[in-house]
C-alpha positions as CSV (number, residue, x, y, z in Angstrom):
1,M,-26.5,-13.1,-32.4
2,T,-25.1,-15.5,-29.7
3,L,-24.1,-19.0,-30.5
4,G,-22.1,-21.8,-29.0
5,L,-19.9,-24.1,-31.1
6,G,-18.3,-27.4,-30.0
7,G,-16.5,-30.1,-31.8
8,G,-12.8,-29.9,-31.3
9,C,-10.3,-28.3,-29.0
10,H,-11.6,-24.9,-27.8
11,W,-8.2,-23.4,-28.3
12,C,-8.5,-24.2,-32.0
13,T,-12.1,-23.0,-32.3
14,E,-11.3,-19.8,-30.4
15,A,-8.3,-19.0,-32.7
16,I,-10.4,-19.5,-35.9
17,F,-13.5,-17.5,-34.9
18,A,-11.6,-14.6,-33.4
19,R,-10.3,-13.9,-36.9
20,L,-13.7,-13.4,-38.5
21,R,-15.1,-9.9,-39.3
22,G,-18.5,-9.4,-37.7
23,V,-17.6,-11.6,-34.7
24,S,-17.5,-9.3,-31.7
25,S,-16.8,-11.7,-28.9
26,V,-15.3,-15.2,-28.6
27,A,-15.1,-16.9,-25.2
28,Q,-13.7,-20.4,-24.8
29,G,-14.6,-22.9,-22.2
30,W,-17.2,-25.6,-21.7
31,I,-20.9,-25.7,-22.6
32,S,-23.6,-28.0,-21.4
33,S,-27.0,-28.5,-22.8
34,V,-30.1,-30.1,-21.4
35,V,-30.7,-33.8,-20.6
36,P,-29.4,-36.1,-22.2
37,D,-26.6,-33.7,-23.3
38,E,-26.0,-32.0,-20.0
39,T,-22.3,-33.1,-19.7
40,F,-19.9,-30.2,-20.3
41,S,-17.8,-30.4,-23.5
42,E,-15.1,-28.0,-24.9
43,A,-16.7,-25.2,-26.8
44,I,-16.8,-21.5,-27.5
45,K,-19.5,-19.0,-27.1
46,L,-19.5,-16.3,-29.7
47,Q,-21.4,-13.1,-30.5
48,F,-21.6,-12.0,-34.1
49,D,-23.4,-9.6,-36.4
50,H,-25.3,-11.8,-38.9
51,E,-25.5,-8.8,-41.2
52,R,-21.7,-8.9,-41.6
53,I,-21.2,-12.6,-41.5
54,P,-24.2,-14.9,-42.2
55,L,-25.0,-17.8,-39.8
56,E,-24.5,-20.3,-42.7
57,I,-20.9,-19.1,-43.1
58,I,-20.2,-19.4,-39.3
59,I,-21.6,-22.9,-39.4
60,H,-19.7,-23.9,-42.6
61,I,-16.4,-22.8,-41.1
62,H,-17.3,-24.7,-37.9
63,L,-18.1,-27.9,-39.9
64,L,-14.8,-27.7,-41.9
65,T,-12.5,-27.1,-38.9
66,H,-13.4,-30.1,-36.7
67,S,-14.4,-33.7,-37.3
68,S,-18.1,-33.0,-38.0
69,T,-18.7,-36.4,-39.6
70,S,-16.7,-38.6,-37.2
71,H,-18.1,-40.7,-34.3
72,H,-14.8,-40.9,-32.4
73,T,-14.2,-42.0,-28.9
74,M,-13.6,-38.5,-27.5
75,R,-17.1,-37.2,-28.4
76,H,-18.0,-36.8,-24.7
77,K,-15.2,-34.1,-24.4
78,Y,-15.5,-32.8,-28.0
79,R,-19.3,-32.9,-28.8
80,S,-19.9,-31.8,-32.4
81,A,-22.7,-29.2,-31.7
82,I,-24.2,-25.9,-32.4
83,Y,-25.7,-24.5,-29.3
84,T,-28.5,-22.0,-29.7
85,I,-30.3,-19.7,-27.3
86,N,-33.8,-19.8,-28.9
87,E,-35.9,-21.9,-31.2
88,S,-35.7,-19.4,-34.1
89,D,-31.9,-19.7,-34.1
90,A,-32.1,-23.5,-33.8
91,Q,-34.4,-23.6,-36.9
92,A,-31.9,-21.4,-38.8
93,A,-29.0,-23.7,-37.8
94,R,-30.9,-26.8,-38.8
95,A,-31.6,-25.2,-42.2
96,S,-28.0,-24.3,-42.6
97,L,-26.9,-27.9,-41.7
98,A,-29.3,-29.3,-44.3
99,T,-27.9,-27.0,-47.0
100,L,-24.3,-27.6,-46.1
101,Q,-24.6,-31.4,-46.0
102,S,-24.0,-31.4,-49.8
103,H,-20.4,-30.2,-49.1
104,F,-19.6,-33.4,-47.2
105,Q,-19.3,-37.0,-48.4
106,Q,-20.2,-38.5,-45.0
107,P,-23.3,-37.6,-43.0
108,L,-22.8,-34.7,-40.6
109,I,-23.2,-35.7,-36.9
110,T,-23.3,-32.2,-35.6
111,Q,-26.2,-31.7,-33.2
112,I,-28.3,-28.6,-32.7
113,L,-28.7,-28.2,-28.9
114,P,-30.0,-25.6,-26.5
115,L,-27.2,-23.7,-24.8
116,D,-27.9,-24.2,-21.1
117,V,-24.7,-23.4,-19.2
118,F,-21.4,-21.8,-20.3
119,R,-18.2,-21.9,-18.1
120,L,-15.3,-19.8,-19.1
121,N,-11.9,-21.4,-19.2
122,S,-9.1,-20.4,-16.7
123,E,-7.4,-17.1,-17.6
124,Q,-4.1,-18.9,-18.3
125,Y,-5.7,-20.7,-21.3
126,L,-7.7,-17.9,-22.8
127,D,-6.4,-16.5,-26.1
128,Y,-4.1,-19.6,-26.1
129,Y,-3.1,-19.4,-29.7
130,F,-2.5,-15.7,-29.6
131,K,-0.2,-16.0,-26.5
132,N,1.6,-19.2,-27.8
133,P,1.7,-19.3,-31.6
134,E,5.0,-21.0,-31.7
135,K,4.1,-23.9,-29.4
136,P,4.0,-27.4,-31.2
137,F,0.2,-27.8,-30.5
138,C,-0.5,-24.5,-32.3
139,K,1.8,-25.3,-35.2
140,T,0.4,-28.9,-35.6
141,Y,-3.3,-28.3,-35.0
142,I,-4.3,-24.7,-35.2
143,D,-2.2,-23.3,-38.1
144,P,-3.5,-25.8,-40.7
145,K,-7.1,-24.8,-39.8
146,I,-6.3,-21.1,-40.1
147,R,-4.6,-21.7,-43.5
148,Q,-7.8,-23.5,-44.6
149,I,-10.2,-20.7,-43.6
150,T,-7.8,-18.1,-45.0
151,S,-7.9,-19.8,-48.5
152,E,-11.7,-20.5,-48.5
153,F,-13.2,-17.6,-46.5
154,S,-10.7,-14.7,-47.0
155,S,-13.5,-12.2,-47.6
156,Y,-14.7,-12.8,-44.0
157,L,-11.4,-12.4,-42.3
158,T,-10.4,-9.3,-40.3
């Protein structure tokens, strides 16, 4: 299954989803959808085996590791979204969001949008966390998210 995820820094999102078993590919860059959501925002495009890791787990991890309930001023760059490639996947994502809402006190703002265009980031930024784990950005923003998924979703980690 192919899916796009946006919401926070694509360096963070890439580092999180590259750790999951059943995920065969994670590419970070920018995704645009269709009008009125055609502006590019930071995101990842991933491929995963839904037999090994269910869509609902992918979405749950995504919602927990970015501001999925916050209407902050940087939403143009960090759109909270799940990008799908067909209507069947969009319906499954909507059902997962509805189920997962009970895990959050505030309403989820995450949109389900068609994945229109994906642009891969520059080579120098790909695998950012894996190349730079000691940098302050990684220590401050990525490490806490990895600790969170390690404690809550250890059975899905590689």
